[in-house]
FITIKE-633629 format. One record per residue: residue in three letters; y, x, z of N, C-alpha, C, O in turn. Coordinates in steps of 0.2 Angstrom, whole numbers, plus 5000, padded with zeros to 4 digits. Atoms other than C-alpha are relative to their C-alpha. Layout:
N
NODE:residuo:n.y:n.x:n.z:ca.y:ca.x:ca.z:c.y:c.x:c.z:o.y:o.x:o.z
NODE:ALA:Y:X:Z:Y:X:Z:Y:X:Z:Y:X:Z
...
This chain:
102
NODE:residuo:n.y:n.x:n.z:ca.y:ca.x:ca.z:c.y:c.x:c.z:o.y:o.x:o.z
NODE:MET:5006:4997:4999:5135:5129:4945:4995:4996:4995:4995:4989:4995
NODE:SER:5005:5003:5005:5121:5125:4932:4994:4996:5004:4993:4998:5010
NODE:ALA:5005:5003:4997:5107:5113:4936:4994:5005:5002:4990:5004:5007
NODE:VAL:5006:4995:4999:5094:5127:4934:5002:5004:5006:4997:5005:5010
NODE:PHE:4999:4996:4994:5103:5138:4947:5000:4996:5006:4997:4999:5011
NODE:GLU:5001:5005:4994:5104:5123:4959:4993:5000:5002:4991:5000:5008
NODE:LYS:5007:5001:4998:5085:5121:4958:4998:5007:5003:4994:5007:5008
NODE:ILE:5002:4993:4997:5083:5140:4961:5002:5001:5007:4999:5003:5011
NODE:TYR:4997:4999:4993:5095:5140:4976:4996:4995:5005:4995:4997:5011
NODE:GLU:5004:5004:4996:5085:5125:4983:4993:5003:5002:4991:5002:5008
NODE:VAL:5006:4996:4999:5069:5135:4982:5001:5005:5005:4998:5006:5010
NODE:VAL:4999:4994:4996:5076:5150:4990:5002:4998:5007:5001:5001:5012
NODE:MET:4998:5003:4994:5084:5140:5004:4994:4998:5004:4994:4998:5011
NODE:LYS:5006:5002:4996:5066:5135:5009:4996:5006:5002:4991:5005:5006
NODE:ILE:5004:4994:4998:5060:5153:5011:5002:5002:5008:5008:5003:5009
NODE:PRO:4998:4999:4993:5059:5155:5030:5002:5007:5002:4999:5012:4999
NODE:GLU:4999:4993:4997:5065:5170:5040:4994:5004:5001:4989:5000:5004
NODE:GLY:5006:4996:4999:5052:5184:5040:4995:4999:4995:4990:5001:4995
NODE:ARG:5004:5001:5006:5045:5179:5023:5004:5002:4994:5010:5002:4994
NODE:VAL:4997:4998:5007:5048:5184:5005:4997:4996:4995:4991:4994:4996
NODE:ALA:5003:5003:5006:5045:5176:4988:5002:5005:4995:5007:5009:4995
NODE:THR:4999:4996:5006:5044:5185:4971:5005:4996:4996:5005:4990:4996
NODE:TYR:4996:5003:5005:5056:5181:4957:4996:4995:4996:4998:4989:4995
NODE:GLY:5005:5004:5003:5041:5174:4948:4998:4993:5004:4998:4988:5001
NODE:GLN:5002:5005:4996:5036:5163:4962:5006:4995:5001:5005:4989:5000
NODE:VAL:4995:5004:5000:5053:5156:4964:5001:4996:4994:5003:4990:4994
NODE:ALA:4999:5004:5007:5054:5152:4945:4995:4995:5000:4996:4989:4998
NODE:ARG:5005:5005:5001:5037:5143:4946:5002:4994:5005:5002:4988:5003
NODE:LEU:4998:5005:4996:5043:5133:4961:5006:4996:4998:5007:4990:5000
NODE:ALA:4994:5003:5002:5060:5129:4953:4998:4996:4993:5002:4992:4991
NODE:GLY:5002:5004:5006:5050:5122:4938:4998:5003:4994:4996:5000:4989
NODE:ASN:5002:4997:5006:5047:5135:4925:4998:5007:5001:5003:5011:5003
NODE:GLU:5002:4993:4998:5037:5151:4927:5003:5005:4996:5003:5011:4997
NODE:ARG:4997:4995:5004:5047:5159:4913:5007:5001:5002:5011:5005:4999
NODE:TRP:4993:4999:4998:5063:5159:4923:5001:5006:5005:5006:5006:5008
NODE:ALA:4999:4994:4995:5060:5175:4933:5006:5004:4999:5010:5005:5004
NODE:ARG:4993:4996:5001:5075:5184:4925:5006:4995:5002:5011:4997:5004
NODE:VAL:4995:5005:4998:5085:5168:4927:5001:5000:5008:5007:4999:5010
NODE:VAL:5000:4999:4992:5081:5169:4946:5004:5006:5002:5009:5005:5006
NODE:GLY:4996:4994:4999:5088:5186:4946:5008:4999:4999:5012:5001:5003
NODE:TYR:4993:5002:5002:5104:5180:4937:5003:4996:5006:5009:4997:5008
NODE:ALA:4997:5005:4995:5106:5166:4949:5001:5003:5007:5007:5002:5010
NODE:LEU:4999:4997:4993:5104:5176:4965:5005:5006:5000:5009:5006:5004
NODE:HIS:4994:4996:5001:5116:5189:4958:5007:4997:5001:5012:5000:5002
NODE:ASN:4994:5004:5000:5129:5175:4957:5000:4996:5006:5003:4990:5005
NODE:ASN:5001:5004:4994:5124:5168:4974:5007:4998:5002:5011:5002:5005
NODE:PRO:4993:5002:4998:5140:5157:4978:5000:5000:5008:5006:4999:5010
NODE:LEU:5000:5001:4992:5135:5156:4997:4996:5005:5003:4991:5004:5006
NODE:GLU:5003:4994:4996:5131:5173:5003:4999:4999:5007:5004:4996:5010
NODE:GLY:5001:5001:4993:5124:5172:5020:4997:4993:5002:4994:4992:5007
NODE:ILE:5003:5007:5000:5118:5154:5017:4994:4999:4996:4989:4997:4998
NODE:ILE:5006:4999:5005:5107:5156:5002:4997:5006:5001:5000:5011:4999
NODE:PRO:5003:4994:4998:5095:5169:5008:4997:5004:4994:4991:5005:4994
NODE:CYS:5002:4996:5006:5094:5179:4992:4996:5006:5001:4992:5009:4997
NODE:HIS:5004:4994:4998:5088:5194:5001:4993:4999:5001:4989:5004:5002
NODE:ARG:5007:5001:4999:5071:5186:5004:4996:5000:4993:4990:4998:4993
NODE:VAL:5003:5000:5007:5067:5187:4985:4999:5008:4998:5004:5011:4998
NODE:VAL:5002:4993:5001:5058:5203:4980:4996:5000:4993:4994:4995:4991
NODE:ASN:5004:5000:5006:5049:5209:4964:4993:4999:5001:4991:4999:5007
NODE:ARG:5007:5002:4999:5031:5206:4961:4996:5006:5003:4990:5005:5005
NODE:GLN:5004:4995:4996:5026:5223:4969:5003:5000:5007:5001:5004:5011
NODE:GLY:4998:5000:4993:5035:5218:4985:5006:5005:5001:5007:5007:5007
NODE:ARG:4994:4996:4999:5050:5229:4982:5007:4997:4999:5007:4992:4996
NODE:THR:4993:5003:5000:5068:5226:4985:5004:5002:4993:5001:5006:4989
NODE:ALA:4996:4999:5006:5081:5226:4971:5005:5005:5001:5009:5005:5005
NODE:ASP:4995:4995:5000:5091:5242:4968:5007:4997:4999:5012:4999:5001
NODE:THR:4994:5003:5002:5104:5230:4961:5002:4994:5004:5005:4990:5002
NODE:TYR:4999:5006:4996:5104:5218:4975:5008:4999:5001:5012:5004:5002
NODE:ALA:4993:5001:5001:5121:5210:4973:5005:5001:5006:5011:5002:5005
NODE:PHE:4996:4999:4994:5127:5212:4991:4999:5006:5004:4999:5006:5010
NODE:GLY:5000:4994:4997:5126:5230:4994:4994:5005:4998:4993:5010:5000
NODE:GLY:5006:4995:5002:5110:5237:4985:4994:4999:5004:4994:4995:5009
NODE:GLY:5007:5000:4997:5092:5239:4990:5000:5002:5007:4996:4999:5011
NODE:ASP:5000:4998:4993:5096:5247:5006:5002:4995:5005:4999:4994:5010
NODE:VAL:4997:5005:4996:5106:5233:5012:4994:4994:5001:4993:4991:5006
NODE:GLN:5005:5005:5000:5092:5221:5007:4994:5001:5004:4992:4997:5008
NODE:ARG:5005:4998:4995:5079:5231:5016:5002:4999:5007:4998:4997:5011
NODE:LYS:4998:5001:4993:5089:5231:5032:5000:4993:5002:4998:4991:5008
NODE:LEU:5000:5007:4999:5091:5212:5031:4993:4998:5001:4992:4994:5006
NODE:LEU:5007:5002:4999:5073:5210:5029:4997:5003:5006:4993:5000:5010
NODE:GLU:5003:4997:4994:5068:5222:5043:5003:4997:5006:5000:4996:5011
NODE:ALA:4997:5004:4995:5080:5213:5054:4997:4993:5002:4997:4991:5007
NODE:GLU:5004:5006:5000:5069:5198:5051:4993:5001:5002:4989:4996:5003
NODE:GLY:5006:4998:4997:5054:5207:5057:4995:5002:4994:4989:5004:4995
NODE:ILE:5004:4998:5005:5047:5212:5040:4999:5008:5000:5004:5011:5001
NODE:VAL:5001:4993:4999:5039:5229:5040:4998:5003:4993:4994:5000:4989
NODE:PHE:5001:4997:5007:5039:5240:5024:4994:5005:5001:4994:5009:5005
NODE:ASP:5005:4995:5000:5024:5250:5019:5003:5007:4999:5009:5008:4997
NODE:ALA:4997:4994:5001:5026:5269:5017:5003:5001:4993:5007:5005:4992
NODE:ASP:4997:5000:5007:5029:5267:4998:5006:4996:4999:5008:4996:4993
NODE:GLY:4994:5004:5000:5043:5256:5002:4999:4993:4997:5004:4989:4996
NODE:SER:5001:5006:5002:5035:5240:4997:4998:4995:5006:4997:4998:5012
NODE:ILE:5002:5005:4995:5031:5224:5007:4993:4997:4999:4992:4996:4993
NODE:ASP:5006:5003:5001:5014:5217:5010:5001:4993:4998:5002:4989:5003
NODE:LEU:4999:5007:5002:5015:5201:5000:4995:4995:5003:4996:4989:5004
NODE:GLU:5005:5004:4997:4999:5195:5008:5002:4998:5007:5001:4992:5009
NODE:LYS:4998:5001:4993:5006:5196:5025:5007:4997:5001:5007:4992:5005
NODE:TYR:4993:5002:5000:5024:5192:5022:5002:4995:4995:5008:4992:4995
NODE:GLY:4999:5004:5005:5023:5181:5007:5001:4993:5002:4998:4990:5006
NODE:PHE:4998:5007:4999:5031:5163:5007:4994:4996:4997:4992:4997:4991
NODE:GLN:5006:5005:5002:5017:5150:5006:5003:4993:5001:5003:4990:5007
NODE:PRO:4997:5007:4999:5026:5133:5003:4995:4995:5001:4996:4989:5002
């Protein structure tokens, strides 16, 4: 596992249940605001599914990833709803309400 991926996983592990972070936010917290795509690659290659909560990372509009590595956007949405996150009518998450504030 690369050092960059390890930094990303450390940040994602800090996102509490019932909260989400954006790819860009995770990138900034991991040390480089330009790593948003790298965050996506790291989460897609999550070596510890169920331990590293990659389902808690959404895009900047508060939307799930259609390409969520562990079953697609519908699975990601169900995991987030099980944690108490409510989606708006347009399928997005209110980042003001559910956003991770480290």
